[in-house]
C-alpha positions as a printed Julia matrix, in Angstrom:
404×3 Matrix{Float64}:
  13.11    1.1    31.47
  10.48    3.61   30.1
  11.06    1.99   26.05
   7.83    1.6    23.94
   7.4     1.37   20.39
   5.76    4.12   18.3
   3.16    2.86   16.24
   3.73    4.87   13.1
   6.94    7.31   12.24
   7.64    9.8    13.93
   5.42   12.55   14.72
   2.01   11.06   12.21
  -0.81    9.67   13.68
  -1.81    7.68   10.54
  -0.53    5.87    7.73
  -2.2     5.51    3.72
  -0.92    3.61    1.16
  -3.12    4.77   -2.5
  -3.01    1.2    -4.35
  -3.95    1.91   -7.49
  -4.95   -0.81   -9.83
  -3.98    0.16  -13.59
  -7.28   -1.42  -15.49
  -8.25    1.04  -18.2
  -5.29    3.99  -18.0
  -6.29    4.97  -21.29
  -2.59    5.69  -22.84
   1.29    6.03  -21.13
   0.77   10.25  -20.82
  -1.61    9.65  -17.97
  -0.23    6.7   -16.53
   2.72    8.79  -15.99
   1.85   12.06  -15.41
  -0.04   10.93  -13.0
   3.3     9.69  -11.41
   3.96   12.97  -12.07
   0.9    14.69   -9.97
   1.16   12.55   -7.17
   4.67   12.61   -6.6
   5.97   16.09   -7.06
   4.81   19.35   -7.03
   5.44   20.4   -10.82
   3.13   21.11  -13.33
   1.65   18.73  -14.99
  -1.41   17.21  -17.61
  -3.36   16.52  -14.62
  -2.77   19.86  -12.5
   0.04   21.47  -10.37
   1.38   18.73   -8.62
   0.72   17.5    -4.91
   3.63   16.08   -3.61
   3.11   12.76   -1.79
   4.38    9.51   -1.99
   2.22    7.08   -4.11
   2.65    3.91   -6.04
   1.14    2.77   -9.09
   0.63   -1.1   -10.13
   1.74   -2.4   -13.93
   0.88   -5.83  -15.89
   1.72   -7.44  -18.92
  -0.57   -8.7   -22.01
  -4.13   -6.76  -22.09
  -7.19   -5.59  -24.34
  -5.26   -2.72  -26.99
  -7.27    0.33  -25.04
  -5.23   -0.43  -22.07
  -2.14    0.41  -20.88
   0.82   -1.66  -20.41
   4.12   -3.35  -20.54
   3.3    -5.22  -23.72
   1.3    -2.57  -24.93
   3.1     0.43  -25.26
   6.21    1.25  -26.92
  10.43    1.19  -25.69
   9.96    4.56  -24.02
   7.32    3.54  -21.95
   8.79    0.34  -20.85
  12.03    2.41  -20.42
   9.95    4.43  -18.39
   8.49    1.88  -16.75
  11.96    0.44  -15.59
  12.99    3.76  -13.82
   9.9     4.16  -11.81
  10.32    0.08  -10.67
  13.87    1.38   -9.63
  12.37    4.65   -7.69
   9.92    2.55   -5.85
   6.75    4.21   -7.8
   5.73    1.06   -9.39
   5.71   -1.25   -6.72
   3.11   -3.33   -7.57
   2.21   -6.35  -10.45
  -1.59   -6.52  -11.19
  -1.49  -10.27  -12.42
   0.42  -10.9   -15.5
  -2.81   -9.3   -17.47
  -5.89  -11.03  -18.9
  -3.95  -12.99  -22.32
  -1.08  -14.24  -20.4
  -2.17  -18.21  -20.01
   0.92  -19.95  -20.84
   4.08  -21.16  -18.31
   6.37  -19.91  -21.09
   5.27  -16.28  -21.46
   4.52  -15.76  -17.7
   8.63  -16.79  -17.84
   9.28  -14.28  -20.39
   7.11  -11.51  -18.6
   8.65  -12.31  -15.57
  12.39  -12.49  -16.43
  11.88   -9.32  -18.67
  10.73   -7.29  -15.27
  13.47   -8.74  -13.11
  15.89   -7.27  -14.72
  17.17   -4.39  -12.61
  18.44   -4.27   -9.08
  15.09   -3.5    -7.22
  12.28   -5.92   -7.29
   8.37   -5.34   -7.57
   7.52   -7.43   -4.14
   3.25   -7.27   -3.8
   1.13   -8.93   -5.79
  -2.31   -7.61   -6.25
  -4.86  -10.04   -8.55
  -6.77   -8.53  -11.29
 -10.59   -9.48  -12.18
 -10.63  -12.96  -13.2
  -6.93  -13.17  -14.85
  -5.85  -16.23  -15.17
  -2.67  -15.94  -13.21
  -4.1   -14.89  -10.19
  -2.77  -16.04   -6.99
  -6.0   -16.44   -5.87
  -8.21  -19.32   -6.85
 -11.7   -18.12   -4.89
 -12.92  -14.44   -4.8
 -10.67  -13.46   -7.72
 -11.06  -17.08   -9.74
  -7.23  -17.34  -10.6
  -4.86  -20.63  -11.4
  -1.6   -18.88  -10.23
  -1.59  -20.75   -7.63
  -2.71  -24.36   -8.56
   0.37  -26.91   -9.07
   0.02  -28.47  -12.83
  -2.24  -25.44  -13.96
  -0.96  -23.33  -17.51
  -0.66  -20.05  -15.65
   1.07  -21.63  -12.61
   3.69  -19.58  -11.44
   3.75  -19.94   -7.59
   6.41  -21.97   -7.43
   8.81  -19.12   -9.56
   7.25  -15.78   -7.87
   6.43  -16.87   -4.43
   8.11  -19.91   -3.1
  11.5   -18.26   -3.75
  10.61  -15.31   -1.78
  10.31  -12.6    -4.62
   6.54  -11.9    -3.61
   6.06  -11.68    0.12
   3.12   -9.3    -0.37
   0.05  -10.75   -1.85
  -3.34   -9.2    -2.31
  -6.09  -12.3    -3.09
  -9.3    -9.72   -3.34
 -10.44   -8.76    0.14
 -11.87   -5.21    0.79
 -13.16   -3.36    3.62
 -15.13   -0.21    3.63
 -13.37    0.09    7.28
 -10.95    3.08    6.56
  -8.86    2.36    9.51
  -6.72   -0.83   10.06
  -4.64   -2.16   12.69
  -7.06   -0.23   14.76
 -10.47   -0.77   16.26
 -13.08   -1.32   14.0
 -15.28    2.07   13.45
 -18.03    2.62   11.21
 -18.14    6.63   11.37
 -16.51    7.46    8.25
 -19.04    5.3     5.86
 -22.1     7.12    7.65
 -23.37    9.89    5.05
 -26.23   12.07    5.71
 -26.6    12.89    2.46
 -26.9     8.82    1.15
 -28.43    7.4     4.01
 -29.86    4.17    2.62
 -26.75    3.39    0.7
 -23.92    3.95    3.88
 -27.01    2.2     5.95
 -26.74   -0.66    4.17
 -22.78   -0.68    3.52
 -22.61   -0.22    7.54
 -25.1    -3.0     8.05
 -22.98   -5.57    5.24
 -19.67   -4.07    7.2
 -21.56   -5.15   10.3
 -22.16   -8.4     8.99
 -18.77   -9.6     7.37
 -17.34   -8.93   11.35
 -20.09  -11.44   12.87
 -19.23  -14.52   10.17
 -15.78  -14.06   10.75
 -16.56  -13.88   14.72
 -18.42  -17.37   13.48
 -15.84  -18.93   11.66
 -17.01  -17.78    8.1
 -13.42  -18.5     6.06
 -13.89  -15.44    3.65
 -13.92  -12.69    5.66
 -11.43  -14.37    8.5
  -9.57  -10.64    8.03
 -12.51   -8.77    9.03
 -12.52   -9.97   12.28
  -8.86   -8.31   13.62
  -9.31   -5.24   11.08
  -5.45   -6.16   10.28
  -3.64   -4.73    7.45
  -1.73   -7.88    6.8
  -1.63  -11.67    8.23
   0.69  -14.56    7.44
  -1.53  -17.11    5.59
  -0.87  -19.42    2.65
  -2.11  -20.09   -1.11
  -3.56  -23.09   -2.63
  -0.07  -24.73   -3.12
   0.95  -23.78    0.44
   3.18  -21.21   -0.49
   3.72  -18.69    2.75
   2.47  -15.27    2.03
   1.55  -11.82    3.67
  -2.04  -11.04    2.73
  -3.05   -7.86    2.72
  -6.76   -5.87    2.66
  -7.69   -3.0     1.35
  -9.92   -0.73    2.05
 -12.73    1.8     0.03
 -15.14    3.89    2.89
 -17.41    5.21    0.09
 -20.44    5.31    1.08
 -22.3     3.03   -1.4
 -19.8     0.01   -0.71
 -16.5    -1.44   -1.71
 -17.04   -1.04   -5.36
 -18.54    2.46   -5.32
 -16.46    5.53   -6.22
 -13.58    3.08   -6.72
 -11.77    5.47   -9.0
 -10.18    8.6    -9.91
 -13.71    9.94  -10.93
 -14.88    8.94   -7.77
 -11.7     9.88   -5.36
 -13.26   13.18   -4.23
 -16.15   10.62   -2.39
 -13.44    8.51   -0.62
 -10.96   11.4     0.3
 -12.82   13.28    2.44
 -12.61   15.41    6.04
 -14.45   12.96    8.18
 -12.41    9.96    6.52
  -9.51   11.22    6.71
  -9.92   12.2    10.62
 -11.45    9.17   11.26
  -7.91    7.84    9.94
  -5.89    9.61   12.25
  -8.29    9.13   15.4
  -8.09    6.03   15.22
  -4.61    5.77   14.47
  -4.98    3.72   11.56
  -3.26    2.36    9.04
  -4.86    1.79    5.34
  -4.65    0.44    2.01
  -7.22    2.15   -0.39
  -8.57    0.63   -3.07
  -8.65    2.6    -6.63
  -8.46    2.88  -10.16
  -6.69    6.37  -10.95
  -6.48    5.45  -14.55
 -10.28    5.16  -15.05
 -10.5     8.71  -15.57
 -13.04   11.38  -16.65
 -11.57   11.7   -19.96
  -8.61   11.58  -22.41
  -8.77   15.29  -22.26
  -9.69   16.07  -19.04
  -8.05   13.33  -16.68
  -8.94   14.99  -13.67
 -11.14   17.47  -12.92
 -11.32   20.11   -9.77
 -13.27   17.8    -7.24
 -10.2    15.25   -8.0
  -7.36   17.65   -7.82
  -9.42   19.28   -4.26
  -8.94   15.6    -2.85
  -6.14   14.89   -3.38
  -4.89   18.43   -2.22
  -6.84   17.88    1.01
  -4.62   14.36    1.75
  -1.72   16.9     0.99
  -2.43   18.99    3.44
  -3.06   16.04    6.19
   0.6    15.16    5.05
   2.14   18.58    5.29
   0.49   19.15    9.29
   2.08   15.6     9.94
  -1.29   13.98   10.59
  -1.17   10.97    7.91
   2.11    9.4     6.28
   1.19    8.96    2.68
   3.29    6.33    0.81
   3.49    3.51   -1.35
   1.93   -0.35   -1.33
   5.39   -1.91   -0.74
   6.56    0.81    1.6
   3.68    0.63    4.16
   3.18   -3.19    4.03
   7.34   -3.83    4.71
   6.66   -1.13    7.61
   3.62   -2.82    9.38
   5.28   -6.42    8.84
   8.61   -5.05   10.51
   6.79   -3.39   13.13
   4.59   -6.39   14.64
   7.36   -8.78   14.24
  10.36   -6.69   15.91
  11.35   -7.74   19.05
  13.61   -5.94   21.21
  16.22   -6.06   24.71
  16.96   -3.36   26.86
  20.53   -2.8    28.37
  22.1    -0.14   31.0
  25.88    0.66   29.99
  27.02    3.22   32.41
  24.37    6.44   32.31
  23.09    5.01   28.7
  20.33    2.84   27.44
  21.0     0.37   24.76
  18.29   -0.95   22.86
  18.84   -4.39   21.06
  16.18   -4.73   18.0
  15.76   -7.9    16.7
  14.61   -8.62   12.77
  14.18  -10.45    9.78
  13.34   -7.16    7.81
  15.91   -4.81    7.49
  17.19   -1.45    5.24
  13.97    0.39    3.89
  11.7    -1.7     6.21
  13.4     0.05    9.27
  13.01    3.57    7.91
  10.28    5.48   10.37
  10.64    3.39   13.33
  10.71    5.36   15.94
  11.14    4.71   19.9
  10.04    6.25   22.97
  13.16    6.82   25.06
  13.17    8.88   28.53
  16.69   10.21   27.69
  16.99   10.55   23.7
  20.68   11.72   23.88
  21.88    8.94   26.32
  20.13    6.21   23.95
  21.73    3.88   21.18
  20.33    1.71   18.84
  21.29   -1.65   17.83
  19.55   -3.57   14.81
  20.68   -7.26   14.99
  23.43   -6.32   17.15
  24.57   -3.77   14.31
  24.79   -0.07   15.8
  22.37    2.05   14.03
  24.49    5.97   13.44
  21.62    7.32   11.81
  19.55    8.57   14.57
  16.74   11.34   14.41
  16.01   12.56   17.77
  12.29   13.91   17.99
  11.29   15.86   20.46
   7.75   15.19   22.55
   4.71   14.44   20.85
   1.3    14.32   21.81
   2.31   11.86   24.33
   4.56   14.75   26.05
   7.31   11.62   25.3
  10.73   12.33   23.49
  11.8     9.4    21.11
  14.44    8.29   18.51
  13.93    7.74   14.57
  15.45    5.7    12.22
  15.38    8.15    9.21
  12.37    7.98    7.04
  14.01    9.08    3.46
  11.1    10.49    0.92
  11.61    8.29   -2.78
  12.4    10.86   -5.45
  10.59   10.35   -8.72
  13.24   10.53  -11.6
  12.72   12.94  -14.71
  11.05   10.11  -16.86
  13.11   11.13  -19.75
  12.46   10.75  -23.42
């Protein structure tokens, strides 16, 4: 009956999340001003805000020079909870370098769980003991019997469905065919050629059955897998399309080499979804966190969003949307002169936002999710496919006023 799912929320051609590890963030002012700069159009200490939707990570016990939940003051901790509730802190970055006992893990977990919205994404950090990967990231968080074991409490309960275990690709667009175009840099031909070759080798090793690079074969954002203790998770892969490789320009002081016109054009052309690997707390200096080239990179990304090409959102929202999109099933019924679409999914609420279906007669279409009628449906004009569509509204996150 001429009904099909659109890959991304109307009218966007691609999705991007900037998944920033907070390593080396110098202080709370830079941490919270980064949130204001990225998520509002207000004047901030980093420059005039760009009005995107970008989340951040958090951890606990760290060296003194690192901003963390433990190292900040009561005001900082209250602001952290405000940003968790607004969806702008959406990832754990382990429990921190110095957390290595079940007692301390339980204290951290209990403290961060006190609000109604929970953090549902886990990103392993360096060689932190509580990491959930025991191979690339060398953690024991999923090793039953270890001092840092916590998977039974955090993962098996379903509280942390999305896990990053260290896998990064140089390919900018996932959920698409592998494309090396964005990596090639004529000004750094040797570096970029080496990076392309390494990525090509990863792909072939994956095809030959290599476990470490298995995700590179399909070039997917997420996959179902298991931790070493058997816990079922959605593992996600991040990307860094820098010509120098996945560990090059992975910070605020190098983001202008990553968020380039070539990279963003490739993401759009490939109709890809990407979770960008970065460390936005690794600034130029405390006195001048961002420079002009940093701001210009984010302003460029904002242009692509304003032109409705790339939907920039938090890591949690991107992963939730992709998971829901890939798991959806639906049936179509004709009722008199109307089309009724019945979606079936285990994932509801915010994860349905933005879901778009091409339909022949939007005004005569009703949408049901798990047999419940969705009343608030947006009717969209034809896009580049020349087909009209309907959408579940995408509601942008609202950054709270970070009160003193």
